[in-house]
C-alpha positions as CSV (number, residue, x, y, z in Angstrom):
1,M,53.5,153.0,189.3
2,E,51.7,151.6,192.3
3,I,51.4,147.9,193.3
4,K,47.8,147.1,194.4
5,H,47.9,145.3,197.7
6,I,45.3,143.1,199.3
7,S,44.5,145.0,202.5
8,H,42.7,142.3,204.6
9,L,45.2,139.4,204.5
10,N,43.7,137.9,207.7
11,D,40.5,137.2,205.7
12,I,42.4,134.9,203.3
13,H,42.1,131.2,203.9
14,N,45.4,129.4,204.7
15,C,47.2,132.7,205.6
16,K,48.9,133.4,208.8
17,L,51.4,135.9,210.3
18,F,54.9,134.6,209.8
19,G,56.9,137.4,211.5
20,L,57.7,141.1,211.7
21,M,60.4,142.9,209.7
22,P,62.8,145.2,211.6
23,N,60.5,148.1,210.6
24,K,57.5,146.2,212.1
25,E,56.1,145.4,208.7
26,E,54.1,142.2,208.8
27,I,55.2,139.2,206.8
28,Y,52.6,136.5,206.1
29,S,52.7,132.8,205.1
30,F,50.3,131.4,202.5
31,E,49.6,127.8,201.8
32,L,48.5,126.5,198.4
33,V,46.9,123.0,198.5
34,N,45.7,120.9,195.5
35,K,43.2,118.0,195.4
36,N,46.1,115.5,195.6
37,G,47.2,116.8,199.0
38,M,50.3,118.5,197.7
39,K,51.1,121.7,199.7
40,V,53.2,124.7,198.9
41,Q,54.0,127.4,201.5
42,V,55.2,130.8,200.5
43,I,55.9,134.1,202.3
44,N,55.9,137.6,201.0
45,Y,59.4,138.2,202.3
46,G,61.4,137.7,199.1
47,A,58.4,136.0,197.5
48,T,60.0,133.0,199.1
49,V,59.0,129.3,199.0
50,T,59.4,127.9,202.5
51,S,58.0,124.4,202.0
52,I,56.9,122.0,199.2
53,Q,55.2,118.9,200.7
54,I,54.6,116.0,198.4
55,P,52.4,112.9,199.3
56,V,54.9,110.0,199.3
57,N,53.9,106.5,200.6
58,G,50.9,107.9,202.5
59,K,52.8,110.8,204.2
60,L,53.9,114.2,203.3
61,T,57.6,114.8,202.4
62,D,59.0,118.3,202.4
63,V,61.3,118.5,199.4
64,V,62.9,122.0,199.9
65,L,65.2,123.5,202.5
66,G,64.1,126.5,204.6
67,F,63.5,128.0,208.0
68,D,60.6,127.9,210.4
69,N,60.6,131.7,211.2
70,L,61.3,135.0,209.6
71,E,64.1,135.9,211.9
72,S,66.2,133.0,210.5
73,Y,65.6,134.1,207.0
74,L,66.7,137.7,207.9
75,E,69.8,136.4,209.8
76,S,70.8,134.1,206.9
77,Y,71.9,137.2,205.0
78,N,74.5,137.9,207.7
79,L,76.3,134.7,206.9
80,P,79.6,134.9,205.0
81,S,77.6,133.7,201.9
82,A,73.9,133.8,202.2
83,P,72.0,130.6,201.1
84,Y,69.0,132.4,199.5
85,F,66.7,129.5,200.6
86,G,63.7,129.5,198.3
87,T,63.9,133.1,197.4
88,T,63.2,135.2,194.3
89,V,66.5,136.5,193.0
90,G,66.7,139.9,191.3
91,R,67.3,142.3,189.8
92,Y,70.0,140.2,188.2
93,A,70.5,136.5,189.1
94,G,74.1,135.2,189.0
95,R,77.2,137.3,188.7
96,I,78.0,140.6,186.9
97,H,81.7,141.0,186.3
98,N,83.5,143.7,188.2
99,A,80.1,144.9,189.4
100,T,79.7,147.1,186.4
101,F,77.9,147.2,183.0
102,N,77.4,149.7,180.2
103,L,74.0,150.5,178.8
104,N,73.2,153.3,176.3
105,D,76.8,154.5,176.5
106,K,76.5,155.0,180.3
107,K,78.5,153.0,182.9
108,F,76.6,151.7,185.9
109,E,78.6,150.7,189.0
110,L,76.9,148.2,191.3
111,D,77.8,146.7,194.7
112,G,80.7,144.3,194.5
113,N,79.2,141.9,197.1
114,N,81.0,138.8,195.8
115,N,84.8,139.1,195.3
116,G,84.3,142.5,193.6
117,N,81.5,141.1,191.4
118,T,77.8,141.6,191.9
119,L,75.9,138.5,192.9
120,H,72.2,138.0,192.9
121,G,71.3,141.7,192.5
122,G,73.6,143.1,195.2
123,V,73.4,143.4,199.0
124,M,69.7,144.2,199.1
125,G,68.3,142.1,196.3
126,F,64.7,141.2,195.7
127,G,65.0,138.3,198.2
128,R,65.4,140.7,201.1
129,K,62.4,142.8,200.3
130,A,58.8,142.6,201.5
131,W,56.6,142.0,198.4
132,S,52.9,143.0,198.2
133,V,50.2,140.4,198.0
134,V,48.3,141.3,194.9
135,R,46.0,138.3,194.3
136,V,45.1,135.0,195.9
137,T,42.9,132.2,194.3
138,S,41.8,129.0,195.9
139,D,39.8,125.9,194.7
140,E,41.4,124.3,191.6
141,N,44.9,125.3,190.6
142,P,45.3,127.7,193.6
143,S,47.7,130.6,193.1
144,I,49.2,133.7,194.7
145,T,50.6,136.8,192.9
146,F,53.2,138.9,194.6
147,G,54.2,142.4,193.4
148,L,57.3,144.5,194.0
149,L,58.2,148.1,193.2
150,S,61.9,148.5,192.9
151,E,62.8,152.2,192.9
152,H,65.1,153.8,190.3
153,L,68.7,153.1,191.2
154,D,67.8,150.4,193.6
155,E,71.2,148.8,194.1
156,N,72.2,151.3,191.4
157,F,70.2,149.6,188.6
158,P,68.5,152.1,186.4
159,G,64.7,152.5,186.1
160,E,61.8,152.1,188.5
161,M,60.9,148.5,188.0
162,T,57.5,146.9,188.6
163,V,57.7,143.1,189.1
164,Y,54.9,140.5,189.5
165,L,55.4,136.8,190.3
166,T,52.6,134.3,190.3
167,Y,52.9,130.9,191.9
168,T,50.3,128.4,190.8
169,L,50.0,124.9,192.2
170,T,48.3,122.8,189.6
171,E,46.2,119.7,190.0
172,E,49.0,117.8,188.2
173,N,51.4,118.5,191.1
174,E,53.2,121.3,189.2
175,L,54.5,124.4,190.8
176,K,54.3,127.0,188.0
177,L,56.2,130.3,188.3
178,E,55.3,133.2,186.0
179,Y,57.3,136.5,186.2
180,K,56.4,139.8,184.6
181,A,58.4,143.1,184.8
182,T,58.4,146.6,183.3
183,S,60.8,149.5,183.8
184,T,60.5,153.3,183.5
185,E,64.0,153.3,181.9
186,D,66.1,150.9,179.9
187,T,67.7,148.5,182.4
188,V,69.0,144.9,182.8
189,I,67.1,142.0,184.4
190,N,67.5,138.3,185.2
191,L,65.1,136.8,187.6
192,T,65.2,133.3,189.0
193,H,64.0,131.0,191.8
194,H,66.5,129.7,194.4
195,S,64.9,126.7,196.2
196,Y,67.3,123.9,197.3
197,F,65.5,120.7,196.4
198,N,65.8,117.3,198.0
199,L,63.3,114.6,197.0
200,D,64.2,112.4,199.9
201,G,63.2,115.2,202.3
202,H,64.9,118.3,203.5
203,D,66.7,116.3,206.2
204,A,68.4,114.0,203.7
205,N,71.6,114.0,201.6
206,V,71.0,115.0,197.9
207,L,74.0,113.2,196.6
208,E,72.1,109.9,196.7
209,Q,69.7,111.2,194.0
210,Q,70.2,111.4,190.3
211,M,70.2,114.3,187.9
212,F,69.4,114.8,184.2
213,I,70.2,117.9,182.2
214,K,69.4,118.2,178.5
215,S,72.5,120.2,177.7
216,A,75.4,119.7,175.4
217,K,77.5,122.6,176.7
218,M,77.9,124.8,179.7
219,L,79.4,128.2,180.2
220,E,83.1,128.3,180.7
221,T,84.1,130.3,183.8
222,N,87.2,131.8,185.4
223,S,88.3,131.3,189.0
224,D,85.7,133.8,190.2
225,N,83.0,131.9,188.4
226,I,82.6,134.7,185.8
227,P,81.8,133.5,182.3
228,T,84.7,133.9,179.9
229,G,82.4,134.1,176.9
230,N,83.3,130.6,175.8
231,Y,81.5,127.3,176.1
232,T,82.6,124.0,177.4
233,D,81.6,121.0,175.3
234,L,80.1,118.4,177.7
235,T,81.0,115.3,175.5
236,N,82.9,112.9,177.7
237,H,82.8,115.5,180.5
238,D,82.1,114.7,184.1
239,F,79.2,117.2,184.0
240,D,77.5,115.6,181.0
241,F,74.1,114.7,182.5
242,R,72.3,113.8,179.3
243,A,72.1,110.3,180.9
244,P,71.0,110.5,184.5
245,K,73.7,110.1,187.1
246,N,74.3,111.0,190.8
247,C,74.2,114.6,191.8
248,P,77.7,116.1,191.8
249,F,79.4,117.9,194.7
250,P,80.4,120.7,194.5
251,I,78.9,122.3,191.4
252,D,78.1,125.9,190.5
253,N,77.7,125.9,186.7
254,S,75.3,127.3,184.1
255,F,74.1,124.7,181.5
256,V,72.9,125.9,178.2
257,V,69.4,124.6,177.4
258,N,67.0,125.3,174.5
259,S,63.5,124.0,174.9
260,K,60.3,125.9,175.9
261,T,58.2,122.7,175.7
262,E,60.4,119.8,176.8
263,I,62.0,118.8,180.1
264,V,65.4,120.6,180.5
265,A,66.3,119.0,183.8
266,Q,65.3,116.3,186.2
267,L,66.0,115.3,189.8
268,I,65.3,111.6,190.5
269,S,64.9,109.8,193.9
270,L,64.9,106.1,193.6
271,K,64.4,105.9,197.4
272,N,61.1,107.8,197.3
273,N,60.2,106.8,193.8
274,L,59.8,110.5,192.9
275,R,60.9,112.7,190.1
276,M,61.0,116.4,189.6
277,N,60.8,117.6,186.0
278,V,62.0,121.2,185.2
279,Y,60.6,123.2,182.3
280,T,61.6,126.8,181.4
281,D,61.7,129.3,178.6
282,Q,65.1,130.6,179.8
283,P,68.4,129.8,178.0
284,S,70.1,128.2,180.9
285,V,69.7,126.3,184.1
286,H,72.3,127.0,186.8
287,I,73.0,124.0,189.0
288,Y,74.3,124.7,192.5
289,V,75.2,122.2,195.2
290,G,77.3,123.2,198.2
291,G,80.2,125.6,197.5
292,N,80.9,127.8,200.5
293,C,77.3,128.5,201.1
294,F,77.0,127.0,204.6
295,G,79.0,124.5,206.6
296,K,76.3,123.7,209.1
297,L,73.1,125.6,209.4
298,K,70.0,125.0,211.6
299,G,67.0,124.7,209.3
300,K,63.3,124.1,209.8
301,E,62.2,121.3,212.1
302,N,65.5,121.7,213.9
303,V,67.3,119.9,211.1
304,D,71.1,120.5,210.6
305,Y,71.7,121.5,207.0
306,N,75.1,121.0,205.3
307,A,76.5,121.7,201.9
308,Q,75.0,118.4,200.5
309,S,71.5,119.0,201.8
310,G,70.0,120.4,198.6
311,I,70.4,121.2,194.9
312,C,69.3,124.4,193.1
313,F,67.9,124.4,189.6
314,E,68.1,128.2,188.8
315,T,66.4,128.8,185.5
316,Q,67.6,132.1,184.1
317,N,69.6,134.0,181.5
318,F,73.4,133.7,181.5
319,P,75.4,135.3,184.3
320,D,77.2,138.4,183.1
321,A,75.1,138.7,180.0
322,P,75.1,142.5,180.2
323,N,78.8,142.4,179.5
324,Q,78.8,139.7,176.9
325,A,77.4,140.9,173.6
326,H,77.0,137.4,172.1
327,F,75.0,136.1,175.2
328,P,71.2,136.2,175.1
329,N,69.7,139.7,175.6
330,A,69.5,140.9,179.2
331,V,68.2,144.4,178.5
332,L,64.6,145.4,179.3
333,R,63.7,148.4,177.3
334,K,61.4,151.1,178.6
335,G,57.8,150.3,177.4
336,E,58.5,146.6,176.9
337,E,57.7,143.7,179.2
338,Y,60.0,141.0,180.6
339,T,58.4,137.6,181.0
340,Q,59.8,134.4,182.4
341,K,58.1,131.0,182.9
342,T,59.4,128.1,184.9
343,L,57.6,124.9,186.0
344,Y,58.6,122.2,188.5
345,K,56.5,119.0,188.1
346,F,56.6,116.3,190.7
347,E,55.6,112.8,189.7
348,S,56.0,109.1,190.6
349,L,58.5,107.1,188.8
350,N,55.9,104.4,188.1
């Protein structure tokens, strides 16, 4: 399988060179702009969102964490725990217990890059790869499609996998993510988006904002944050966010959701009078704030980030689903197509 690549990227409007990979491969930055003045910047390294700028009170507010240059994204993976700012996570988002799974009576041993477990696809996941630029549209609802060919046994996952991700910025201030993937062999897959959001701006503290999650239960986990297979009832629980309340710290939990048409989560800024609604066709949204990701990290515009600078809404299948028979299916069969849709909508509270 071959990914078709736009050869003349310099001819594309709102496209500029972002940096060079160690092998001298060029990485480009692309900007999507809608009629309201909202801007989304993405790079083809990791199919990563580097900036989302929302018009607020007559000026643009950047509501995601990130870096100004490619070198900082590359170096962030050398940290004790990489932040994965704005990246596309694959082949398998979240943790896989003991870095192993069985498929078709065969055991696959992965890289135990997180306390002996596999996290976010292993050491060289999709977020560390240069994606091809397949298609770019402008005018109304501008979009960009990235493609990636992941070879057979990439991070020891079976099957040559072809992945496409389309980002669309709608005229309703929505950032729409549409994933598609096929494999030459039966395999497992779980893709997600890893932006850290902050509606007060990427230089602010997210704990002053409120969160809503339409979820009555979350996955129970052990001390290594591996699902036990059981669920935690959120009734009278500190993590019951069915009524909006302040963002917690720290949090690293998967909430069970079940709606392809309704809002599954919200982030609310009373300061900027701004709300982000999250929609997805996935069975969970993993909420992450802080943890051991970074103590103090220099971000874009020379901002010092800390563990309370942003919050992730990782829409995905359950972590460790390949090892939990009663969890939603994580197997992509040869000849079938994986699809995933997630949408982040930004709107005024008025």
